[in-house]
N, C-alpha and C positions, 0 to 999 in steps of 0.2 A: 306308750308314750306319755301316759300319764295325764293327758289332756281331757278336757270334756267334749265329747261328741256335740257338734251344733247341727249338723245337716249332712245328708247324703241326696244328692241330686235325684229327685223322683223321676224325673225325665229319662234319666239315663238306665233305669231299670230294664227296659225294654231291649236296649243293646247290650246289657250288661258291662256297661263302661261307667265307672263312677268316680266322682270326685270326692273324696272325704274332706270335711271341714272339721278340725278341732281348735278349742281355744286353749291357749296355754297362757299362764301369767309367770313371767321371769322379771325379778326386781321391779316389780310394780306395772311393768309393761306389758300390754296384752298383744298376744301374738297369735294369728291364725294360721295354724299347721295345716297344710294342704298337701293331700298325697292321692296319686292315681292320675288319671287322664283329665287335664283341664281344657275345657272345650266351650265354643261360644254358647252351647246350651246350658252351661253351668254358671254363666256370668250374673243372671238376675239373683240367684240365691247368694252368690259371693258379694254383690253390690248391697244386697240387704243386710248381710252380717256385717260389712264393713260399716254401713250406714248405722247400724245398731250400737256397734262397738265403739264409735267415735273414728279414731285413726290409728287402727291396729297395723303393726307389722304383719307381712305375710311371709311366712316360711316356706320356701319352695323345694326344699331338700328332697321329699319324696315324690315330687311331680314327675311321672315318667315321660309325658307326652303333651305338647301343646297345639293346638291350631292357631291360624292367623288372627282370628277374634280375640283368643286369650292374649296373644302377644301383644295386639292393640292395647288391649284392657290393661295389661301389666305396664305398659308404657305409660298410659294415662294415670295409673296408680302411682307410680314413681315420680311422674311431674307434679301430682298433687301432694306431694311430701310422703307418701308412704313408702316405709322401708320394704325392699325386696331382699330377703335373708337366704342365703344358700341358692341363689339363682343359677342354674347351670350356664356354664359358657356358650352352648348353642343357642339358649333363649336370650342371653345378654346380646350375643351377635346378631340375632335375629331382629330383636327390637331396635338395634342401632340402624340395620338396613332399613327397617320399616320407617323409622324417623327420618332418615335421609330421603327416602322415596316421596315422603309427604311434604319435605321442605323447597 
């Protein structure tokens, strides 16, 4: 990918489930490229990376699976103005359903 690896969720090593976070810069814009399984256990590290980088876009192209905690997190990110790039249709649909449930 050509990005700089920032983090691999250490809590996930026990279960061999990993979310990889890499930083890319495209046209002066910081993008955190995510790959693997995105679960609630990864969110603290991802929050820290977002806070540290300002307001980067999140590239979800290689995210293979999410749980409900990740869906809520992504929905909050988007409402805070963070762009979700290459978000799979099933994740978008799930985010919409969760927003409707909370309304």
